[in-house]
N, C-alpha and C positions, 0 to 999 in steps of 0.2 A: 445208919447202916443196915438196917433191912431193905431200904430202898436202892443203895449200892449194892447189896446183892441180889436184889430182882432186879434190877439193870441189867447188871453183868453175866445173871443165866439167860435174860432175853438176848443181849447180842448175841452170846453162845449159841442160840437156841438160832438163830439166823446166819450166822458163822454154818452151823451143820446142814441148814438147810440148804444156803449154797452151795456148799462143798460137792451134798449130794449129786444137786439136780444141775449147777453148772459145771460146778470143776470135774466131776466126775461124769455126768451124765449127757452133758456137752461136751467136755473137751478129752476126756478118756480115748474117744473116737483117734486124735492124734496122735499117740505113742502105739496105738494098738495098730495104723492104718499099714505099715511096712510089712508086718508078720499078715496082715490080715489079704492084703492085697497078692501077695507072693501066692498063698496058700488056696485063693480061690481064679486065681489069673486075671485080676483087674488090674485095668488101664489108669492111666491117670486122669485121663476123662470119666470116666465110671468112679472114679474114688471121690474126685469133686464135685459129680452128678449125686453121689450119698450124703457128702458134708453138706450140700446146699439142701437138699431135701429137709436136713434136720434146722438149718437156718430159714426154710421157710416156714416151717411149723411153729419157729418161734417167731417167726413175725405175726403169723394166724394165732397163737395163743397170746400174744400179748396184746393186739387189739379184742381179742375177746375177754381178755382179764380184764383191760382197764375198761370195758365196756359198761356203761349205767345201768343196764340191762342185766347187768350177770344178777343173780338171786341165789339167797342161801347165805349162809355164815361164811366170810372169808376162810376160816380158821379149817372150815369143813375142807373145801376148795384146795386150800394149803395143802393139808395130808392126803388127799385123792393124788394129787398132781405130783406129789414126791412119790407117791406111791404105783403108781403110773410111770414115773423117771426110772424108777429101781426097777421094775416090770422089762422095761423096752429095754432098759441096759443087759438084763438079763439074760434076755431074749436073743439077743445079736448072736449068741454062741448056737445058735443052730441053725439058722438059714443058709443058703448056699445062693442061691435066686437074687438076681438082683432088684428085681421090685421087691420082694418082701423086704429085703433092707433098707430099701428107700422109705417102704410102709413105716418098719421099726422106728429109722429115724426122723421120719415125718412126727408120730408120735412123741415120740422122745421130746423132739423139741418145743414140742405145743406144750408139754406136760414144763418143761425147765423155764419158760416165759412164765406160764402163771406159777410156779413157786417166787422167780424173782420178783413180778410185781405183786403177788399178795405176801410174801414175808416180810418185802421192804415197806409193806404200808402196815402191817403188824406189828412190827419191830420201832422203824423209825418214827413214828408217830408218839409212840410211847418214851422214845427215849426222849426226844421234845418236851414232850408235856414230864416228864420228871427231869428237865433241866441235865442231862446226859448226853445231849448231843456229839459228842466228842465221839462216844462208842459204836458209832454207823459206823467207821474204820473198822468196827469190830468185827461188827456185820456182815462188811464185804471184804473182808481178807477171807472169805470163805471160801471165794472163787482162788483166789491163790494156793489152797490151803487143801482145796478141793484135786488140785492141780499137782501139788505136790504129793499128794497121800497115793495120786491113783499113777504117776511117777516110778515110785517106788513099789506099790502091788504089782504093774506090768515088768518092773525089772526083774524081782523076786523071782514071778513064775518064769520069766525068761531063762533067767537065770538056775532053774529045778528040771528045765527042759519041757516046760509044759505051753502049749500053742495056743494061738490067738482067741482061741474058745475059751477056754479056761480064763481069760483075761477079762474078757467080756462079764463072765459068769463072775470071777470076784470084786468088776465093778457093781453089779446088780447087787450083791452081798453086802458090801463094802454100804451102797445108798440107803440099802434095806436097812441098816445097822444105825445110820443118820436118823431115817425119819422115824423112827423109834424114841431116841433121843430128843429131836426138838421137837417132837409131842411133847413130850416130858415139862419143857424149859417154856416153851412157845402157849401163853395163855390167850381165852378163844372171845372175850369181851373186847370189842375197836371201838376205840375214843369217838364218840362224836366229830360228822366229819367238819371243819372249820368252815363258816358260812363263807362264799364269795361274791364278790361286789358284784353290784349286778351291771356297771359300765363294760362295755365293750374295748377292745385296745387300741388305740390309737393308731394310724395309719402307718406312722412311721416304724415303731414298734411292731406293727404286722412284718413291715420291710424286713426287719431287722431279723424277726422269729424265722422269716421264710429262707434268708442264707445259711443263720443257724441250721437248719434241716438238713439244707443242703451241705454243709461243711460238717454234720455228723453223719450222713451218707457216706461221703469220701472217706471218714475213719472207714467208716463200719468195710466197704471196699478194701480200705489202706490196709487194715490192721489181719482181715482174714489170710490170707493166702497163705503168709509166714505162718500165722497161728495153723492152719491147719496142716500144710507141706516141710513145717521145719525138719519135721523126726526125717522123714522122705532124703530133703537136702542133704543132713548131714551124714544118712547112711549112701550118699552116692560120694560123698568127700573121705578117702581113702586113711588120710590120718585123722580123721574124727570118727568114723565110724564104730572103731573098738570101744569109744564111751558113749557110746549113741543115748544109752539112756540119760544121763546125767543133763544131757542139754534141755530135758522137758521140767527134768525137776529143777534147774536155776532158773526157767519161765513161772513155775510156780511160786520158788520162795522168793522172786522178785515183786510176783503180784501182788504179797503178802502184803507188806506195809506201804501198797503203792496211793492206795486210795487217801490214805493219810498224809501223805508227802505232801500229795497233787494238790489234795482241798488244802493245805496249807499255804503251797504257793500261791493260790488263787486270792487265798485271804491280804497275801502280801504284794502281788501282783498285778490282783484282777483274775476273774475267774476267766474272759475269753481271750488274756495274756497267757493264763498259765496254759490255755486250750491248745492256742496255737505253740508254745514252746515244746509241751507235751508232742506234740503232730511233729514236730522237727526231728525230737529226738530219736522218735519212732520210726520215721522215714529211715532217719540213719541205720539205725537197727535190722528194719528192711536192706535197704541196702547190701548193709554188710552180709546178709544170711548168701546172696548172690554173687560178688564182687571178692569179698574175702573168704574163700572155701579153706581156710584152715582152721585148726580148732580153737585159735584164740581169737578170730572174726569171728566165729559161728558163735564161740561161748558170748562174744560182744552181741549177736544179734539176738542170742535168748536174755539175754540179762535187760536188753532197750524195749523187747515187747514185752516184758512181764511186766517191766517197771512202769510201763503206758498204757494197756488198753484198757484196765480200769477204773484207772484214774482219768483216765479221757472219757470213758463212761459216765464215771459221776460228774464229771467237769460239763458236760454236755444238757445233763437233765438239770443242773444246780442252775447253768445259765437260761433254760427254757425257762425255768419256775421265776426266776427274776426279773425275766422279759415280760412274764406275762404272769403278773399276780393275780390277775383277774379271773384268768381260766387258763391253770397250769396241765389240769388233764388233760384236756384239749392236746395242748403243744407236745406235752410230753409222748402222750400216742403220735403224734405225727413223725417226732423224732425217732421215735421206736418205731417208726415204718421204715421212714429215710434208711436207718441204719439196717432195718431188715436186706431190706432192696440192695444195699451195698456189698453183708455179707452171703447175700444168695447169688448175686453174679461175680464176686471174685472165686472161692472156690471151684464153677465153670469155665471160667478166664484162666485161669492157670493151670487146671487139669485137661482141659481140651489145647489148650497154648504150647504144655509141656508135650502134645502128643502131638501137634503137629511141627514144633521145633527141637526138641531134644531136650530141653531147657525149661528152667522158670525162672530165665531172667530176663526176657521181654514180661512176664507177669508180674514178675518183682518192680520193674521199672515203671512200668502205669501204675503201681501202687505206691512207691514212693512220690507220683508226680500227686494223685489223690490226694497224700498226705500232705502237700506241702500246699498245694489250692485251696487244701480245709486250713492248714494256719493263715495261708492269706486272707480268706475269708470272714475268717476268725479277728483278726488285726483291724480287717475293714468295717466289721458289726461296730469293733472297741471304737473305733473313731467318730460313727457315723451317733448325728446329734436329732434328738427326740424335737422336732420342731415346737 
């Protein structure tokens, strides 16, 4: 019983860490973007630039956090990253100039990546060692939980007549509260690393992994346009605008169980098969966001986005570990880099594409094509056989 309680507390600590740094610190920008852009007179291109700065920071942070040169205790780095995430989120309430906003979001992106990598390392290894790997779904549900909480918080503040600056400040306070609780729930001593085999992966395996990295990068590009601008898209639909805050809440609620659902699907039809199906489902949601500008169509887009993006994240990393058991850390880093490049490019393409065409249609169709291509690559990898 004590082991069960301990692992449940640990998984809850991971949930809170991801809720603070990813669900709030990384994604609260989406519901705040419309009033913030209006208040500061930001173009869609400038809004995309701010988003891409955060994703660039995430890429830099992920590479740094997975580097073997990282020294010190992982828990100390985790708590420091959570503090930086909370501080940079709250600090977004004050600047009026684009360079400062870009720098703050970049720093927040670095911190969020550190939290994801280190919290997952501290939590998932312990759950596996305790024979409770199923609780990893609780850990990853933190992203959806944070999105849902940020949606409710921004909605409440908007209803009270408060502006976008108050929303950023509230996000920082919520993240700080999560830091205090996560520090209590996540213990410090990390388990000894598993010994890695010396032999290098075979050439055929490397070819599959390279294709997987491309597919994962396409997913990064394909999801992020809708994830960044869905509330802006909703605001442009007259029928949907009155219930605007509900759409981001739907994304978060759909994301909470998504990892458990897609990991289960991976066990039934294979990880790569599940990845392909999830890409197609997400492509349907992205398409719905621009070709069905009704309340029903936009709710469908929000639900499908939330139901897939964290599941795809988990499936891609699981596939990398399955294909590269001798060197999983290197290939997880490579996939993270490919994903990071995709989600850096996405908001820039969407934002400046809107400025040029007055619509998110063409950028979103490019995202749909990227997701379908990613699905095709996953199926191809699944059919490839090691010689």
